[in-house]
GUMI-804475 format. One record per residue (C-alpha): x, y, z; residue number from 1. Coordinates in steps of 0.02 Angstrom, whole numbers, plus 50000, padded with zeros to 5 digits. Example, Ala and Ser with C-alpha at 12.3 -4.5 7.8 and 13.67 -1.06 7.14 Angstrom:
<recs>
<rec <50615; 49775; 50390>; 1>
<rec <50684; 49947; 50357>; 2>
</recs>
This chain:
<recs>
<rec <46888; 45700; 50489>; 1>
<rec <46952; 45815; 50622>; 2>
<rec <46899; 45991; 50667>; 3>
<rec <47052; 46052; 50574>; 4>
<rec <46997; 45956; 50423>; 5>
<rec <46821; 46026; 50423>; 6>
<rec <46867; 46203; 50477>; 7>
<rec <46749; 46195; 50627>; 8>
<rec <46878; 46199; 50766>; 9>
<rec <46843; 46329; 50902>; 10>
<rec <46929; 46496; 50877>; 11>
<rec <47090; 46531; 50971>; 12>
<rec <47127; 46693; 51059>; 13>
<rec <47258; 46793; 50969>; 14>
<rec <47426; 46794; 51052>; 15>
<rec <47606; 46740; 51038>; 16>
<rec <47576; 46558; 51063>; 17>
<rec <47648; 46417; 50963>; 18>
<rec <47526; 46437; 50819>; 19>
<rec <47512; 46628; 50817>; 20>
<rec <47532; 46717; 50649>; 21>
<rec <47710; 46791; 50629>; 22>
<rec <47792; 46901; 50497>; 23>
<rec <47941; 46818; 50416>; 24>
<rec <48099; 46841; 50518>; 25>
<rec <48016; 46936; 50660>; 26>
<rec <48060; 46810; 50788>; 27>
<rec <48238; 46798; 50732>; 28>
<rec <48262; 46988; 50739>; 29>
<rec <48190; 47000; 50912>; 30>
<rec <48295; 46858; 50967>; 31>
<rec <48455; 46940; 50905>; 32>
<rec <48420; 47114; 50976>; 33>
<rec <48531; 47088; 51128>; 34>
<rec <48671; 47032; 51014>; 35>
<rec <48655; 47189; 50908>; 36>
<rec <48654; 47298; 51061>; 37>
<rec <48812; 47216; 51122>; 38>
<rec <48892; 47236; 50949>; 39>
<rec <48848; 47420; 50946>; 40>
<rec <48921; 47445; 51119>; 41>
<rec <49086; 47379; 51054>; 42>
<rec <49075; 47454; 50877>; 43>
<rec <49036; 47634; 50923>; 44>
<rec <49191; 47656; 51031>; 45>
<rec <49292; 47570; 50896>; 46>
<rec <49226; 47690; 50763>; 47>
<rec <49261; 47837; 50878>; 48>
<rec <49435; 47771; 50909>; 49>
<rec <49465; 47751; 50723>; 50>
<rec <49401; 47928; 50692>; 51>
<rec <49515; 47996; 50826>; 52>
<rec <49659; 47894; 50759>; 53>
<rec <49624; 47959; 50584>; 54>
<rec <49617; 48138; 50648>; 55>
<rec <49778; 48111; 50743>; 56>
<rec <49858; 48034; 50590>; 57>
<rec <49805; 48183; 50484>; 58>
<rec <49870; 48304; 50615>; 59>
<rec <50038; 48216; 50632>; 60>
<rec <50064; 48189; 50446>; 61>
<rec <50004; 48366; 50412>; 62>
<rec <50138; 48435; 50527>; 63>
<rec <50268; 48322; 50448>; 64>
<rec <50212; 48376; 50274>; 65>
<rec <50226; 48558; 50326>; 66>
<rec <50404; 48525; 50385>; 67>
<rec <50446; 48442; 50219>; 68>
<rec <50370; 48584; 50118>; 69>
<rec <50466; 48713; 50218>; 70>
<rec <50626; 48616; 50186>; 71>
<rec <50586; 48609; 50001>; 72>
<rec <50554; 48797; 50003>; 73>
<rec <50725; 48828; 50083>; 74>
<rec <50808; 48723; 49948>; 75>
<rec <50717; 48818; 49811>; 76>
<rec <50760; 48987; 49889>; 77>
<rec <50943; 48935; 49890>; 78>
<rec <50928; 48879; 49709>; 79>
<rec <50849; 49045; 49659>; 80>
<rec <50991; 49141; 49741>; 81>
<rec <51116; 49028; 49655>; 82>
<rec <51048; 49055; 49480>; 83>
<rec <50996; 49239; 49491>; 84>
<rec <51149; 49307; 49581>; 85>
<rec <51287; 49360; 49463>; 86>
<rec <51406; 49278; 49456>; 87>
<rec <51316; 49120; 49509>; 88>
<rec <51407; 49057; 49665>; 89>
<rec <51355; 48875; 49645>; 90>
<rec <51417; 48743; 49525>; 91>
<rec <51300; 48647; 49411>; 92>
<rec <51314; 48500; 49531>; 93>
<rec <51262; 48607; 49679>; 94>
<rec <51112; 48674; 49584>; 95>
<rec <51056; 48500; 49536>; 96>
<rec <51080; 48438; 49714>; 97>
<rec <50969; 48580; 49775>; 98>
<rec <50835; 48528; 49650>; 99>
<rec <50849; 48344; 49700>; 100>
<rec <50836; 48389; 49884>; 101>
<rec <50684; 48500; 49854>; 102>
<rec <50603; 48363; 49748>; 103>
<rec <50634; 48233; 49885>; 104>
<rec <50556; 48344; 50019>; 105>
<rec <50407; 48385; 49908>; 106>
<rec <50381; 48201; 49864>; 107>
<rec <50379; 48155; 50048>; 108>
<rec <50254; 48294; 50083>; 109>
<rec <50145; 48229; 49942>; 110>
<rec <50158; 48050; 50007>; 111>
<rec <50114; 48104; 50184>; 112>
<rec <49954; 48188; 50124>; 113>
<rec <49890; 48040; 50023>; 114>
<rec <49805; 47881; 50083>; 115>
<rec <49630; 47835; 50144>; 116>
<rec <49626; 47949; 50296>; 117>
<rec <49672; 48105; 50199>; 118>
<rec <49561; 48060; 50052>; 119>
<rec <49407; 48026; 50157>; 120>
<rec <49431; 48177; 50268>; 121>
<rec <49456; 48291; 50117>; 122>
<rec <49284; 48239; 50050>; 123>
<rec <49192; 48298; 50206>; 124>
<rec <49079; 48447; 50176>; 125>
<rec <49147; 48607; 50254>; 126>
<rec <49276; 48517; 50363>; 127>
<rec <49372; 48446; 50215>; 128>
<rec <49411; 48611; 50129>; 129>
<rec <49581; 48646; 50211>; 130>
<rec <49632; 48464; 50187>; 131>
<rec <49597; 48475; 50000>; 132>
<rec <49703; 48632; 49997>; 133>
<rec <49848; 48549; 50089>; 134>
<rec <49839; 48394; 49977>; 135>
<rec <49834; 48503; 49822>; 136>
<rec <49979; 48612; 49880>; 137>
<rec <50087; 48460; 49918>; 138>
<rec <50046; 48383; 49749>; 139>
<rec <50087; 48548; 49663>; 140>
<rec <50255; 48561; 49753>; 141>
<rec <50296; 48382; 49703>; 142>
<rec <50256; 48414; 49519>; 143>
<rec <50348; 48581; 49515>; 144>
<rec <50506; 48513; 49593>; 145>
<rec <50517; 48353; 49494>; 146>
<rec <50439; 48398; 49327>; 147>
<rec <50470; 48584; 49306>; 148>
<rec <50625; 48643; 49398>; 149>
<rec <50729; 48487; 49370>; 150>
<rec <50722; 48494; 49178>; 151>
<rec <50744; 48682; 49182>; 152>
<rec <50904; 48671; 49284>; 153>
<rec <50969; 48534; 49168>; 154>
<rec <50944; 48652; 49021>; 155>
<rec <51045; 48792; 49101>; 156>
<rec <51228; 48802; 49051>; 157>
<rec <51353; 48738; 49176>; 158>
<rec <51424; 48882; 49279>; 159>
<rec <51605; 48909; 49232>; 160>
<rec <51594; 48787; 49087>; 161>
<rec <51734; 48808; 48962>; 162>
<rec <51622; 48790; 48809>; 163>
<rec <51549; 48965; 48828>; 164>
<rec <51392; 49014; 48736>; 165>
<rec <51416; 48887; 48597>; 166>
<rec <51402; 48750; 48729>; 167>
<rec <51255; 48840; 48809>; 168>
<rec <51162; 48842; 48643>; 169>
<rec <51195; 48657; 48617>; 170>
<rec <51127; 48621; 48791>; 171>
<rec <50975; 48729; 48759>; 172>
<rec <50939; 48644; 48593>; 173>
<rec <50959; 48472; 48671>; 174>
<rec <50843; 48508; 48817>; 175>
<rec <50713; 48613; 48724>; 176>
<rec <50584; 48471; 48721>; 177>
<rec <50605; 48449; 48909>; 178>
<rec <50578; 48635; 48939>; 179>
<rec <50421; 48631; 48830>; 180>
<rec <50352; 48485; 48932>; 181>
<rec <50398; 48574; 49094>; 182>
<rec <50302; 48728; 49037>; 183>
<rec <50148; 48621; 49005>; 184>
<rec <50162; 48546; 49180>; 185>
<rec <50177; 48720; 49257>; 186>
<rec <50020; 48776; 49168>; 187>
<rec <49926; 48620; 49225>; 188>
<rec <49981; 48643; 49405>; 189>
<rec <49929; 48826; 49397>; 190>
<rec <49754; 48772; 49342>; 191>
<rec <49746; 48640; 49479>; 192>
<rec <49794; 48763; 49616>; 193>
<rec <49668; 48891; 49558>; 194>
<rec <49538; 48752; 49573>; 195>
<rec <49573; 48724; 49758>; 196>
<rec <49453; 48796; 49890>; 197>
<rec <49483; 48983; 49906>; 198>
<rec <49393; 49013; 50071>; 199>
<rec <49388; 48882; 50208>; 200>
<rec <49373; 48880; 50396>; 201>
<rec <49564; 48882; 50411>; 202>
<rec <49636; 49052; 50360>; 203>
<rec <49815; 48985; 50361>; 204>
<rec <49771; 48861; 50224>; 205>
<rec <49685; 48998; 50124>; 206>
<rec <49838; 49110; 50137>; 207>
<rec <49953; 48969; 50085>; 208>
<rec <49845; 48932; 49933>; 209>
<rec <49839; 49116; 49884>; 210>
<rec <50029; 49132; 49900>; 211>
<rec <50056; 48976; 49796>; 212>
<rec <49932; 49037; 49664>; 213>
<rec <50023; 49204; 49651>; 214>
<rec <50190; 49117; 49629>; 215>
<rec <50118; 49004; 49495>; 216>
<rec <50041; 49153; 49407>; 217>
<rec <50219; 49216; 49386>; 218>
<rec <50301; 49048; 49355>; 219>
<rec <50183; 48976; 49224>; 220>
<rec <50200; 49122; 49100>; 221>
<rec <50388; 49126; 49132>; 222>
<rec <50400; 48942; 49091>; 223>
<rec <50300; 48968; 48932>; 224>
<rec <50417; 49110; 48886>; 225>
<rec <50564; 48995; 48921>; 226>
<rec <50490; 48857; 48813>; 227>
<rec <50476; 48974; 48664>; 228>
<rec <50650; 49044; 48697>; 229>
<rec <50723; 48869; 48703>; 230>
<rec <50656; 48837; 48528>; 231>
<rec <50707; 49001; 48446>; 232>
<rec <50863; 49062; 48538>; 233>
<rec <50985; 48940; 48457>; 234>
<rec <50943; 49002; 48283>; 235>
<rec <50921; 49184; 48337>; 236>
<rec <51098; 49182; 48408>; 237>
<rec <51176; 49115; 48249>; 238>
<rec <51173; 48930; 48288>; 239>
<rec <51138; 48894; 48105>; 240>
<rec <51233; 49038; 48028>; 241>
<rec <51279; 49219; 48057>; 242>
<rec <51141; 49341; 48106>; 243>
<rec <51130; 49532; 48114>; 244>
<rec <51003; 49635; 48209>; 245>
<rec <50958; 49819; 48213>; 246>
<rec <50953; 49873; 48396>; 247>
<rec <50857; 50033; 48437>; 248>
<rec <50876; 50124; 48603>; 249>
<rec <50708; 50206; 48638>; 250>
<rec <50706; 50372; 48729>; 251>
<rec <50550; 50367; 48837>; 252>
<rec <50565; 50554; 48876>; 253>
<rec <50475; 50575; 48708>; 254>
<rec <50333; 50450; 48702>; 255>
<rec <50298; 50339; 48553>; 256>
<rec <50179; 50193; 48530>; 257>
<rec <50310; 50060; 48567>; 258>
<rec <50386; 50160; 48710>; 259>
<rec <50498; 50305; 48662>; 260>
<rec <50568; 50389; 48508>; 261>
<rec <50708; 50289; 48424>; 262>
<rec <50867; 50381; 48470>; 263>
<rec <51034; 50292; 48474>; 264>
<rec <51053; 50127; 48383>; 265>
<rec <51175; 49985; 48362>; 266>
<rec <51200; 49838; 48245>; 267>
<rec <51219; 49671; 48334>; 268>
<rec <51307; 49521; 48257>; 269>
<rec <51280; 49342; 48320>; 270>
<rec <51377; 49191; 48259>; 271>
<rec <51362; 49021; 48345>; 272>
<rec <51319; 49107; 48508>; 273>
<rec <51460; 49234; 48500>; 274>
<rec <51389; 49412; 48502>; 275>
<rec <51473; 49576; 48455>; 276>
<rec <51418; 49755; 48423>; 277>
<rec <51473; 49805; 48248>; 278>
<rec <51431; 49990; 48259>; 279>
<rec <51336; 50125; 48352>; 280>
<rec <51246; 50279; 48287>; 281>
<rec <51106; 50402; 48322>; 282>
<rec <50944; 50457; 48241>; 283>
<rec <51028; 50598; 48146>; 284>
<rec <51114; 50468; 48038>; 285>
<rec <50946; 50389; 47996>; 286>
<rec <50854; 50552; 47959>; 287>
<rec <50862; 50533; 47769>; 288>
<rec <50826; 50346; 47763>; 289>
<rec <50666; 50290; 47677>; 290>
<rec <50580; 50127; 47720>; 291>
<rec <50509; 50038; 47568>; 292>
<rec <50386; 49928; 47660>; 293>
<rec <50200; 49896; 47640>; 294>
<rec <50112; 49878; 47808>; 295>
<rec <49937; 49868; 47736>; 296>
<rec <49794; 49986; 47698>; 297>
<rec <49737; 49996; 47879>; 298>
<rec <49909; 50057; 47937>; 299>
<rec <49918; 50182; 47793>; 300>
<rec <49744; 50251; 47833>; 301>
<rec <49788; 50278; 48015>; 302>
<rec <49966; 50344; 48003>; 303>
<rec <49992; 50411; 47826>; 304>
<rec <49984; 50592; 47885>; 305>
<rec <50134; 50564; 47999>; 306>
<rec <50238; 50476; 47865>; 307>
<rec <50313; 50343; 47979>; 308>
<rec <50407; 50260; 47835>; 309>
<rec <50491; 50425; 47788>; 310>
<rec <50509; 50519; 47953>; 311>
<rec <50624; 50424; 48071>; 312>
<rec <50554; 50507; 48228>; 313>
<rec <50380; 50442; 48182>; 314>
<rec <50435; 50265; 48137>; 315>
<rec <50359; 50188; 48294>; 316>
<rec <50197; 50282; 48321>; 317>
<rec <50100; 50118; 48317>; 318>
<rec <50103; 50012; 48476>; 319>
<rec <50121; 49856; 48365>; 320>
<rec <50310; 49829; 48374>; 321>
<rec <50325; 49721; 48216>; 322>
<rec <50272; 49875; 48116>; 323>
<rec <50413; 49980; 48189>; 324>
<rec <50537; 49837; 48170>; 325>
<rec <50497; 49813; 47986>; 326>
<rec <50515; 50001; 47957>; 327>
<rec <50684; 50002; 48044>; 328>
<rec <50746; 49852; 47946>; 329>
<rec <50690; 49928; 47781>; 330>
<rec <50764; 50098; 47825>; 331>
<rec <50931; 50017; 47870>; 332>
<rec <50935; 49928; 47704>; 333>
<rec <50897; 50093; 47615>; 334>
<rec <51035; 50179; 47715>; 335>
<rec <51171; 50046; 47699>; 336>
<rec <51114; 49915; 47575>; 337>
<rec <51128; 49784; 47714>; 338>
<rec <50990; 49665; 47766>; 339>
<rec <50960; 49625; 47948>; 340>
<rec <50883; 49468; 48020>; 341>
<rec <50777; 49559; 48145>; 342>
<rec <50759; 49709; 48258>; 343>
<rec <50769; 49736; 48446>; 344>
<rec <50707; 49881; 48551>; 345>
<rec <50754; 49924; 48729>; 346>
<rec <50754; 50078; 48841>; 347>
<rec <50861; 50151; 48982>; 348>
<rec <50759; 50057; 49114>; 349>
<rec <50813; 49896; 49029>; 350>
<rec <50994; 49954; 49031>; 351>
<rec <50971; 49978; 49219>; 352>
<rec <50915; 49797; 49238>; 353>
<rec <51068; 49739; 49143>; 354>
<rec <51184; 49847; 49250>; 355>
<rec <51113; 49766; 49406>; 356>
<rec <51183; 49603; 49339>; 357>
<rec <51346; 49666; 49265>; 358>
<rec <51392; 49801; 49388>; 359>
<rec <51428; 49984; 49344>; 360>
<rec <51492; 50041; 49175>; 361>
<rec <51606; 50189; 49145>; 362>
<rec <51588; 50307; 48998>; 363>
<rec <51733; 50384; 48903>; 364>
<rec <51714; 50549; 48998>; 365>
<rec <51723; 50458; 49165>; 366>
<rec <51537; 50460; 49203>; 367>
<rec <51486; 50304; 49297>; 368>
<rec <51324; 50221; 49244>; 369>
<rec <51237; 50115; 49374>; 370>
<rec <51072; 50023; 49386>; 371>
<rec <51004; 50167; 49490>; 372>
<rec <51061; 50318; 49387>; 373>
<rec <51061; 50267; 49204>; 374>
<rec <50880; 50318; 49172>; 375>
<rec <50899; 50486; 49257>; 376>
<rec <51066; 50523; 49172>; 377>
<rec <51007; 50484; 48997>; 378>
<rec <50833; 50560; 49003>; 379>
<rec <50851; 50709; 49120>; 380>
<rec <51027; 50754; 49177>; 381>
<rec <51105; 50747; 49004>; 382>
<rec <50987; 50882; 48939>; 383>
<rec <51044; 51000; 49076>; 384>
<rec <51226; 50953; 49053>; 385>
<rec <51237; 50982; 48865>; 386>
<rec <51159; 51131; 48777>; 387>
<rec <51226; 51071; 48611>; 388>
<rec <51109; 50944; 48530>; 389>
<rec <51250; 50852; 48442>; 390>
<rec <51346; 50827; 48605>; 391>
<rec <51190; 50769; 48695>; 392>
<rec <51152; 50640; 48561>; 393>
<rec <51333; 50583; 48569>; 394>
<rec <51312; 50562; 48757>; 395>
<rec <51167; 50442; 48731>; 396>
<rec <51269; 50340; 48605>; 397>
<rec <51418; 50338; 48723>; 398>
<rec <51307; 50277; 48864>; 399>
<rec <51243; 50134; 48755>; 400>
<rec <51421; 50089; 48705>; 401>
<rec <51479; 50094; 48887>; 402>
<rec <51343; 49974; 48943>; 403>
<rec <51378; 49858; 48796>; 404>
<rec <51552; 49812; 48859>; 405>
<rec <51505; 49736; 49030>; 406>
<rec <51346; 49666; 48952>; 407>
<rec <51445; 49564; 48826>; 408>
<rec <51563; 49508; 48964>; 409>
<rec <51416; 49447; 49068>; 410>
<rec <51340; 49362; 48916>; 411>
<rec <51501; 49266; 48886>; 412>
<rec <51511; 49211; 49069>; 413>
<rec <51398; 49061; 49093>; 414>
<rec <51399; 49091; 49281>; 415>
<rec <51304; 49254; 49253>; 416>
<rec <51191; 49196; 49113>; 417>
<rec <51045; 49142; 49227>; 418>
<rec <51042; 49314; 49310>; 419>
<rec <51053; 49397; 49139>; 420>
<rec <50910; 49290; 49074>; 421>
<rec <50808; 49341; 49227>; 422>
<rec <50840; 49526; 49187>; 423>
<rec <50789; 49498; 49007>; 424>
<rec <50631; 49410; 49064>; 425>
<rec <50582; 49551; 49182>; 426>
<rec <50614; 49684; 49048>; 427>
<rec <50512; 49596; 48915>; 428>
<rec <50368; 49563; 49035>; 429>
<rec <50360; 49752; 49062>; 430>
<rec <50361; 49779; 48874>; 431>
<rec <50530; 49868; 48882>; 432>
<rec <50624; 49738; 48780>; 433>
<rec <50551; 49684; 48614>; 434>
<rec <50611; 49570; 48475>; 435>
<rec <50559; 49543; 48295>; 436>
<rec <50630; 49412; 48177>; 437>
<rec <50633; 49430; 47988>; 438>
<rec <50620; 49240; 47977>; 439>
<rec <50433; 49194; 47976>; 440>
<rec <50444; 49028; 48072>; 441>
<rec <50537; 49114; 48214>; 442>
<rec <50421; 49265; 48212>; 443>
<rec <50267; 49155; 48223>; 444>
<rec <50337; 49079; 48383>; 445>
<rec <50390; 49248; 48453>; 446>
<rec <50218; 49322; 48425>; 447>
<rec <50143; 49201; 48549>; 448>
<rec <50236; 49287; 48691>; 449>
<rec <50252; 49465; 48759>; 450>
<rec <50429; 49493; 48695>; 451>
<rec <50360; 49510; 48518>; 452>
<rec <50274; 49672; 48568>; 453>
<rec <50121; 49633; 48462>; 454>
<rec <49955; 49722; 48474>; 455>
<rec <49843; 49569; 48493>; 456>
<rec <49705; 49552; 48365>; 457>
<rec <49604; 49417; 48453>; 458>
<rec <49421; 49452; 48494>; 459>
<rec <49371; 49493; 48671>; 460>
<rec <49375; 49640; 48792>; 461>
<rec <49529; 49750; 48775>; 462>
<rec <49594; 49911; 48853>; 463>
<rec <49743; 50007; 48787>; 464>
<rec <49796; 50185; 48827>; 465>
<rec <49932; 50244; 48707>; 466>
<rec <50009; 50418; 48702>; 467>
<rec <50121; 50493; 48569>; 468>
<rec <50213; 50655; 48602>; 469>
<rec <50150; 50784; 48478>; 470>
<rec <50252; 50931; 48540>; 471>
<rec <50426; 50870; 48493>; 472>
<rec <50477; 50898; 48674>; 473>
<rec <50562; 50784; 48801>; 474>
<rec <50432; 50815; 48936>; 475>
<rec <50362; 50638; 48949>; 476>
<rec <50493; 50604; 49081>; 477>
<rec <50370; 50697; 49193>; 478>
<rec <50211; 50612; 49131>; 479>
<rec <50097; 50511; 49246>; 480>
<rec <49956; 50404; 49176>; 481>
<rec <49813; 50312; 49257>; 482>
<rec <49672; 50210; 49182>; 483>
<rec <49511; 50147; 49261>; 484>
<rec <49408; 50024; 49159>; 485>
<rec <49236; 49985; 49229>; 486>
<rec <49093; 49881; 49162>; 487>
<rec <48929; 49966; 49207>; 488>
<rec <48784; 49860; 49147>; 489>
<rec <48715; 49749; 49010>; 490>
<rec <48622; 49809; 48857>; 491>
<rec <48585; 49750; 48681>; 492>
<rec <48680; 49587; 48697>; 493>
<rec <48836; 49673; 48764>; 494>
<rec <48883; 49788; 48905>; 495>
<rec <48917; 49970; 48941>; 496>
<rec <49095; 50016; 48989>; 497>
<rec <49165; 50176; 49061>; 498>
<rec <49350; 50214; 49038>; 499>
<rec <49431; 50354; 49137>; 500>
<rec <49606; 50406; 49083>; 501>
<rec <49699; 50535; 49187>; 502>
<rec <49859; 50617; 49127>; 503>
<rec <49967; 50727; 49237>; 504>
<rec <50113; 50838; 49184>; 505>
<rec <50235; 50849; 49331>; 506>
<rec <50357; 50962; 49237>; 507>
<rec <50421; 51102; 49349>; 508>
<rec <50367; 51279; 49300>; 509>
<rec <50548; 51336; 49280>; 510>
<rec <50725; 51271; 49270>; 511>
<rec <50712; 51148; 49126>; 512>
<rec <50832; 51161; 48979>; 513>
<rec <50762; 51237; 48820>; 514>
<rec <50787; 51076; 48722>; 515>
<rec <50672; 50984; 48843>; 516>
<rec <50531; 51112; 48832>; 517>
<rec <50552; 51159; 48648>; 518>
<rec <50387; 51155; 48554>; 519>
<rec <50425; 51095; 48379>; 520>
<rec <50239; 51090; 48338>; 521>
<rec <50228; 51282; 48343>; 522>
<rec <50046; 51289; 48404>; 523>
<rec <49936; 51438; 48355>; 524>
<rec <49909; 51479; 48539>; 525>
<rec <50025; 51538; 48675>; 526>
<rec <50115; 51411; 48785>; 527>
<rec <50234; 51415; 48931>; 528>
<rec <50394; 51315; 48955>; 529>
<rec <50344; 51144; 49020>; 530>
<rec <50178; 51137; 48928>; 531>
<rec <50158; 50974; 48833>; 532>
<rec <50048; 50909; 48693>; 533>
<rec <49997; 50728; 48672>; 534>
<rec <49900; 50623; 48549>; 535>
<rec <49802; 50513; 48669>; 536>
<rec <49729; 50355; 48592>; 537>
<rec <49617; 50226; 48671>; 538>
<rec <49613; 50051; 48595>; 539>
<rec <49450; 49958; 48630>; 540>
<rec <49400; 49778; 48601>; 541>
<rec <49346; 49721; 48428>; 542>
<rec <49167; 49771; 48392>; 543>
<rec <49159; 49905; 48528>; 544>
<rec <49087; 50076; 48493>; 545>
<rec <49100; 50248; 48573>; 546>
<rec <48937; 50319; 48644>; 547>
<rec <49010; 50479; 48714>; 548>
<rec <49166; 50563; 48783>; 549>
<rec <49213; 50707; 48896>; 550>
<rec <49374; 50799; 48937>; 551>
<rec <49375; 50877; 49110>; 552>
<rec <49185; 50858; 49113>; 553>
<rec <49153; 50941; 48945>; 554>
<rec <49091; 50850; 48792>; 555>
<rec <49234; 50806; 48673>; 556>
<rec <49244; 50743; 48495>; 557>
<rec <49375; 50610; 48460>; 558>
<rec <49446; 50551; 48296>; 559>
<rec <49408; 50369; 48261>; 560>
<rec <49505; 50236; 48168>; 561>
<rec <49547; 50052; 48168>; 562>
<rec <49709; 49957; 48199>; 563>
<rec <49724; 49768; 48195>; 564>
<rec <49537; 49752; 48223>; 565>
<rec <49532; 49872; 48371>; 566>
<rec <49425; 50028; 48366>; 567>
<rec <49542; 50173; 48409>; 568>
<rec <49484; 50341; 48476>; 569>
<rec <49611; 50482; 48477>; 570>
<rec <49614; 50653; 48560>; 571>
<rec <49737; 50794; 48528>; 572>
<rec <49768; 50852; 48706>; 573>
<rec <49862; 51005; 48770>; 574>
<rec <49936; 50964; 48941>; 575>
<rec <50005; 51119; 49029>; 576>
<rec <50144; 51107; 49157>; 577>
<rec <50075; 51054; 49325>; 578>
<rec <49905; 51012; 49251>; 579>
<rec <49800; 50855; 49266>; 580>
<rec <49672; 50816; 49132>; 581>
<rec <49541; 50680; 49132>; 582>
<rec <49470; 50595; 48979>; 583>
<rec <49312; 50491; 49005>; 584>
<rec <49249; 50375; 48869>; 585>
<rec <49081; 50287; 48871>; 586>
<rec <49080; 50132; 48763>; 587>
<rec <48969; 49989; 48717>; 588>
<rec <49057; 49821; 48700>; 589>
<rec <48989; 49661; 48623>; 590>
<rec <49077; 49558; 48757>; 591>
<rec <48958; 49502; 48892>; 592>
<rec <49087; 49470; 49028>; 593>
<rec <49270; 49449; 49068>; 594>
<rec <49417; 49559; 49114>; 595>
<rec <49497; 49653; 48970>; 596>
<rec <49670; 49616; 48904>; 597>
<rec <49772; 49768; 48959>; 598>
<rec <49900; 49852; 48847>; 599>
<rec <50039; 49934; 48949>; 600>
<rec <50140; 50061; 48851>; 601>
<rec <50314; 50064; 48931>; 602>
<rec <50357; 50243; 48979>; 603>
<rec <50465; 50317; 49118>; 604>
<rec <50327; 50303; 49248>; 605>
<rec <50224; 50143; 49233>; 606>
<rec <50038; 50153; 49198>; 607>
<rec <49926; 50137; 49351>; 608>
<rec <49778; 50032; 49295>; 609>
<rec <49620; 49976; 49385>; 610>
<rec <49503; 49849; 49303>; 611>
<rec <49325; 49826; 49368>; 612>
<rec <49240; 49693; 49262>; 613>
<rec <49090; 49675; 49378>; 614>
<rec <48967; 49531; 49361>; 615>
<rec <48936; 49436; 49201>; 616>
<rec <48784; 49486; 49100>; 617>
<rec <48635; 49380; 49149>; 618>
<rec <48683; 49380; 49334>; 619>
<rec <48619; 49555; 49372>; 620>
<rec <48489; 49678; 49313>; 621>
<rec <48521; 49735; 49137>; 622>
<rec <48565; 49917; 49111>; 623>
<rec <48492; 50040; 48988>; 624>
<rec <48651; 50098; 48902>; 625>
<rec <48632; 50158; 48724>; 626>
<rec <48718; 50075; 48578>; 627>
<rec <48872; 50145; 48493>; 628>
<rec <48868; 50307; 48396>; 629>
<rec <48854; 50274; 48211>; 630>
</recs>
């Protein structure tokens, strides 16, 4: 037996000899260290080279993508000029070629900003922000060109086509599903762009994203409007049988809930796309008409004292246009025995938009109406020109008839239809052009878009300043309005809100015709020419309550009511010539956060509105506002 066998061998000194204890693999690692060092010496420069190459690739392809996007933008600018200039200078083929060219440029830009280098670089913290923006913008341009504008242009009637509006309606009906899909794509792209980084280390990318977001904020709603129009226009324009509509011209010099008092009117006939005006008239003709229509107990409670179904001048006190439209339709049936298929409202500002497309119109007395003077002529100059009320009302009817002639000519010219549609879109987005259909399936579609003129009844924050002239004057031509809505703090599961409404009467102290300054309300106090009186109503969000109100710093009591679920607070306000009066309302709202939906009543001078929603409740110190009165 050896020493090893018996365990009595002499001890060895520890060391790295042949029989020393070793951890598994230690020798191999130490032996390969020089190899690893050599590999790193070669690998690190290679990685650096690849990084530089990737950066160079991104820089080069980024510049190329920018060039492609600029080329696409030039094509789209040319297309916009082609379809919004009346008459459209380009043929259908030229318009489609412009879309194809823009789509090709956008697709190349999208392709240039894809791939491993762009993807990996875009994921880098901080550094990748602008690259995500560029990739997103290129993808958005690709989708918009190929999936939004291309189907929209296909749906437009061929410029100069011999089929006229009947052919245009057939094309619209055929391509309606494509327009609906295009609207969905536009909404998706809008959401995607708003999800891109807003603030990065590259201001140019941030500005480009902001510009694109603003354009999409206009395009997406317009496409949704177009998708609804594509579904309802063929039937509205008599594609399935003759239609008749009551058309009211609202005079915004005397404010009403939907805009202005219903003055002149016309009856519009549509048959398979062919449109004619059957007759014109003024409000004197409708004075004795009674509207046999039930608009519900809520409407009756709020407006019964003004008799809107019996007094024509009060027929549109409510800002909910379907109420006025149903009253007009019922009154027309009472007056003539004829049913209409719907009602339309527009104002002189809308006529101005149409004249910008059609060119000037000439009245029977030789007066030229242009896009720039039609509002001033109808709502100011005519009152000074004609002392006789009958002649002045006839002037307004003659102006409407004069504009109708070139308008129908433009409507029948498919080269000018795109520009006319653009004018219609702009007018309805401002609330100056409204449409109601007596056919429920059509009306349900219309009510999803602004051209229905509905007072929305959905829950959530809401702000609406509505004025109705209570003096019987025509002084609202000189009315300025501003509204500031500000959320102050959180309390009781909701938030406190302060609303400041300022109204200014710019009427001159002298020189206005008597018919303009006439006070038909006969107040029990002395007034001067130019003094006005308004019923000022504020529409709050559902569930809101008033905690206090002041007028010019003094405590005020307001009448309260409800309309379509909205609490409404109304003040009878005397507004002297040259005066500015300020109404402040303190409210409690059950809505914890969010910007309010804003109601814009379309008058001569647009409302100036400022919304300050502040932080959401729960993200700041809660306030101590009181709950609503009552």
